[in-house]
C-alpha positions in Angstrom: -48.6 -59.4 114.6 -46.7 -62.8 115.0 -48.9 -65.8 115.7 -48.4 -67.8 118.9 -49.9 -71.0 117.4 -50.9 -72.2 120.7 -54.1 -73.9 121.9 -56.4 -71.0 123.1 -58.6 -73.2 125.2 -59.4 -76.7 126.0 -62.2 -76.8 128.4 -62.5 -80.3 130.0 -65.5 -80.8 132.3 -65.2 -83.7 134.8 -67.5 -86.6 133.7 -68.0 -85.1 130.2 -66.8 -86.9 127.1 -65.9 -83.6 125.4 -66.3 -80.0 126.1 -66.1 -77.3 123.4 -62.5 -76.8 122.3 -60.9 -74.0 120.4 -57.5 -74.0 118.8 -55.5 -71.5 116.8 -55.1 -72.5 113.1 -52.8 -69.9 111.3 -54.6 -66.6 111.6 -58.0 -68.1 112.6 -59.5 -69.7 115.7 -61.4 -72.8 115.1 -63.9 -74.1 117.6 -65.1 -77.8 117.9 -68.3 -78.8 119.6 -67.3 -82.5 119.3 -64.3 -84.5 118.0 -64.4 -85.1 114.2 -65.6 -88.5 113.1 -65.0 -88.4 109.3 -61.5 -86.7 109.0 -59.4 -86.5 105.7 -55.7 -85.6 105.8 -53.6 -84.5 102.8 -50.0 -85.5 102.0 -47.9 -88.2 103.5 -46.4 -86.2 106.4 -49.9 -84.9 107.6 -51.4 -88.3 107.3 -48.5 -89.7 109.4 -49.3 -87.2 112.1 -52.9 -88.7 112.3 -51.6 -92.3 112.3 -49.1 -91.8 115.1 -51.9 -90.3 117.2 -54.1 -93.4 116.6 -56.7 -91.6 114.6 -57.0 -93.8 111.6 -60.6 -95.0 112.9 -61.6 -91.3 112.8 -60.7 -91.0 109.1 -62.7 -91.6 105.9 -59.7 -91.3 103.7 -56.6 -89.3 102.7 -55.5 -87.3 99.6 -52.4 -86.2 97.9 -49.9 -89.0 98.4 -49.5 -91.4 95.4 -49.3 -88.4 93.0 -46.1 -87.2 94.6 -44.7 -90.1 96.7 -44.3 -93.8 96.9 -45.5 -95.3 100.3 -43.0 -97.3 102.3 -44.0 -100.4 104.2 -44.8 -98.6 107.3 -47.1 -96.0 105.7 -48.7 -98.8 103.5 -49.7 -100.7 106.6 -51.0 -97.6 108.3 -53.4 -96.6 105.5 -54.3 -100.0 104.4 -58.0 -99.7 105.5 -58.3 -96.1 104.1 -59.1 -95.1 100.6 -57.0 -92.5 98.8 -59.7 -90.1 97.6 -57.3 -88.0 95.4 -53.8 -88.7 94.1 -52.9 -85.0 94.3 -54.8 -82.0 95.7 -58.4 -82.8 96.3 -61.3 -80.9 94.7 -64.0 -79.5 97.0 -66.4 -82.1 95.5 -64.1 -84.9 96.7 -64.3 -83.8 100.2 -67.9 -83.1 100.2 -68.7 -86.5 98.5 -66.7 -88.3 101.3 -68.9 -86.8 103.9 -66.0 -85.4 105.6 -66.3 -83.2 108.7 -62.7 -82.3 109.0 -59.7 -81.7 106.7 -56.1 -81.6 108.0 -54.2 -79.8 105.3 -51.8 -76.8 104.7 -51.1 -74.0 102.3 -49.4 -75.7 99.5 -50.1 -79.0 101.3 -53.5 -79.6 99.7 -54.7 -76.0 99.6 -53.7 -73.0 97.6 -54.3 -69.4 98.4 -57.3 -68.3 96.4 -58.0 -71.8 95.4 -61.3 -73.8 95.4 -60.4 -75.7 98.6 -59.9 -73.3 101.5 -61.3 -73.1 105.2 -63.7 -70.5 103.8 -65.0 -72.6 100.9 -65.5 -75.7 103.0 -67.2 -74.2 105.9 -70.6 -74.0 104.3 -70.5 -77.8 103.9 -69.7 -78.5 107.5 -66.1 -79.3 107.0 -63.8 -77.7 109.5 -60.1 -77.1 108.6 -57.0 -77.3 110.7 -53.9 -75.8 108.9 -50.3 -77.2 109.2 -48.4 -74.6 111.2 -45.3 -74.6 109.0 -47.5 -73.6 106.1 -49.0 -70.4 107.8 -46.3 -68.3 106.4 -48.3 -68.2 103.1 -51.1 -66.2 104.7 -49.6 -64.6 107.8 -46.4 -63.7 109.6 -44.7 -66.2 111.7 -41.3 -67.1 113.1 -38.8 -69.3 111.3 -39.6 -73.0 111.0 -38.9 -74.9 114.2 -39.5 -78.4 115.5 -42.1 -76.8 117.7 -44.3 -76.3 114.7 -44.6 -80.0 114.4 -45.2 -80.4 118.1 -47.8 -77.7 117.9 -49.7 -79.6 115.3 -49.6 -83.0 117.3 -50.8 -80.9 120.4 -53.7 -79.2 118.5 -54.8 -82.5 116.9 -54.8 -83.9 120.4 -57.1 -81.2 121.6 -59.4 -81.4 118.5 -59.8 -85.2 118.8 -60.0 -85.3 122.7 -56.7 -87.3 123.1 -54.5 -84.5 124.6 -52.8 -86.8 127.0 -51.8 -89.2 124.3 -50.4 -86.2 122.2 -48.5 -84.7 125.0 -47.0 -88.2 125.9 -45.9 -88.6 122.2 -44.3 -85.0 122.1 -42.5 -85.6 125.3 -41.1 -89.0 124.0 -39.8 -87.2 120.8 -38.2 -84.5 122.8 -36.5 -87.0 125.1 -35.3 -89.2 122.3 -33.8 -86.3 120.3 -32.1 -84.7 123.4 -30.5 -88.0 124.4 -29.2 -88.6 120.9 -27.7 -85.3 120.5 -26.3 -85.2 123.9 -24.5 -88.4 123.1 -22.7 -87.0 120.1 -19.4 -85.2 119.9 -19.6 -81.3 119.9 -19.1 -79.5 116.6 -16.4 -77.0 116.5 -18.6 -74.8 114.3 -21.9 -75.3 112.3 -21.3 -76.7 108.8 -22.7 -74.9 106.0 -25.6 -76.9 104.4 -27.5 -76.6 101.2 -30.9 -78.3 100.7 -31.4 -79.6 97.1 -34.9 -80.5 96.4 -35.1 -80.4 92.7 -34.2 -78.6 89.5 -31.2 -78.4 87.3 -31.6 -74.9 85.6 -32.5 -73.3 89.0 -32.5 -75.3 92.2 -35.6 -75.4 94.4 -34.5 -75.2 98.0 -35.8 -74.6 101.6 -35.5 -71.1 103.0 -36.0 -69.8 106.7 -39.6 -71.0 106.9 -39.2 -74.5 105.5 -38.9 -77.4 107.8 -35.4 -78.4 106.6 -34.1 -75.2 108.1 -35.3 -76.3 111.6 -33.9 -79.8 111.1 -30.4 -78.6 110.1 -30.2 -76.1 113.1 -31.4 -78.8 115.5 -28.7 -81.1 114.1 -26.0 -78.5 114.7 -25.7 -77.0 111.1 -26.6 -73.8 109.2 -28.8 -73.6 106.2 -26.9 -71.4 103.7 -30.2 -70.1 102.6 -31.5 -69.2 106.0 -31.8 -65.6 104.9 -34.3 -66.6 102.2 -37.7 -65.3 103.5 -39.6 -68.2 102.0 -40.4 -71.7 102.9 -39.5 -73.3 99.7 -38.3 -71.3 96.5 -36.2 -71.5 93.3 -32.9 -69.6 93.4 -30.0 -69.1 91.3 -26.9 -71.5 91.3 -24.6 -68.6 91.6 -25.8 -68.1 95.2 -25.1 -71.7 96.1 -21.7 -71.6 94.6 -20.7 -68.4 96.3 -21.8 -69.6 99.7 -20.0 -72.8 99.2 -21.8 -75.6 101.2 -19.9 -78.2 103.1 -22.9 -80.6 103.1 -25.7 -81.0 100.5 -29.0 -82.5 101.7 -30.9 -84.1 98.9 -34.8 -84.4 99.2 -35.6 -87.7 97.7 -39.1 -88.0 95.9 -40.6 -87.8 92.5 -39.2 -89.0 89.2 -35.6 -87.9 89.6 -33.9 -90.1 92.1 -31.6 -88.9 95.0 -28.5 -90.6 93.2 -29.5 -88.8 89.9 -29.4 -85.5 91.8 -26.1 -86.3 93.3 -24.6 -87.4 89.9 -25.8 -84.0 88.4 -24.0 -82.1 91.0 -20.8 -84.2 91.1 -20.4 -84.2 87.2 -21.1 -80.4 86.7 -17.9 -78.4 86.3 -19.7 -75.3 87.8 -19.8 -77.1 91.1 -16.4 -78.6 91.2 -14.9 -76.2 93.7 -17.8 -76.6 96.3 -16.5 -78.2 99.4 -19.5 -80.6 99.5 -18.9 -81.7 95.9 -15.0 -82.0 96.4 -15.6 -84.1 99.5 -18.7 -85.9 98.2 -20.6 -85.0 101.2 -24.3 -85.6 100.4 -27.1 -86.7 102.9 -30.4 -88.0 101.6 -33.7 -87.3 103.4 -37.0 -88.8 102.2 -39.8 -86.2 101.4 -41.7 -87.5 104.5 -38.6 -86.8 106.6 -38.0 -83.2 105.2 -41.6 -82.0 105.7 -43.3 -81.4 109.1 -44.2 -84.8 110.7 -43.2 -87.5 112.9 -40.1 -88.5 110.9 -38.5 -85.2 111.6 -36.9 -86.9 114.7 -35.3 -89.6 112.5 -34.2 -86.7 110.1 -32.5 -84.7 112.7 -30.6 -87.7 113.8 -29.5 -88.5 110.3 -28.2 -84.9 109.8 -26.6 -84.8 113.1 -24.5 -88.0 112.5 -23.7 -86.7 108.8 -22.4 -83.4 110.0 -20.0 -85.1 112.3 -18.9 -87.8 109.9 -15.3 -87.6 108.5 
């Protein structure tokens, strides 16, 4: 049974500060009797969702950023008053020790299936969990990744923290911005073939149908050559990439290997010489925070849409 990922109920009573609110989180319904006051988010993209909603004052910290990513000036300013409680995935003790009452994370975004930090293991300690929509594919069936996944998370966070009007206004502004931008571009004769290169030389790590880059590429007018891969992210063989002959390669920039080093690897490898993207040197770079679900998805779509129409 596919998940709707919609808010089940948000019962607002006139004159009351907050009424019991229930949201859908992957295959669970989660009920909140009051807005969280001591929230923790994991990873740079989830943390940015909290920040754009103005929720920094409801947070006691964040986890899982410096171990994978460098913060830019915008993010550094946003979390300046908050401690990073764990450089990578937090332990259960870290969350309990911070007196957290809420953890915004996802599967492979701070939690692992069968790991020590899950909604079930945190519940006895009074820590409620809301799971990133894109990540739900790891534990339940869902449709392919879409920008609506990100909007759904903003909407549910709005309900959880009793700022639904703010969340809806933000979503509408993102949708209007993206529509206006795309409508102002020339029409593509056909969708360019696009390959997402995250990392790996022996076997590339790439985005499949359930990864956010698949949604970004589609929204920008392209087609992910691995859109039949029934995964969010996975390692594949280079043979499949060569055979499908991408016209554009999207490099995800993060970690110890720079985007330029990834580009040079592909440009210098004789096995890739006949790829259209390599022959024409058509590479686009997305930062990790742009390629994963979060507010910067809007910028990512605009970047891709412009690149797909470039000569």
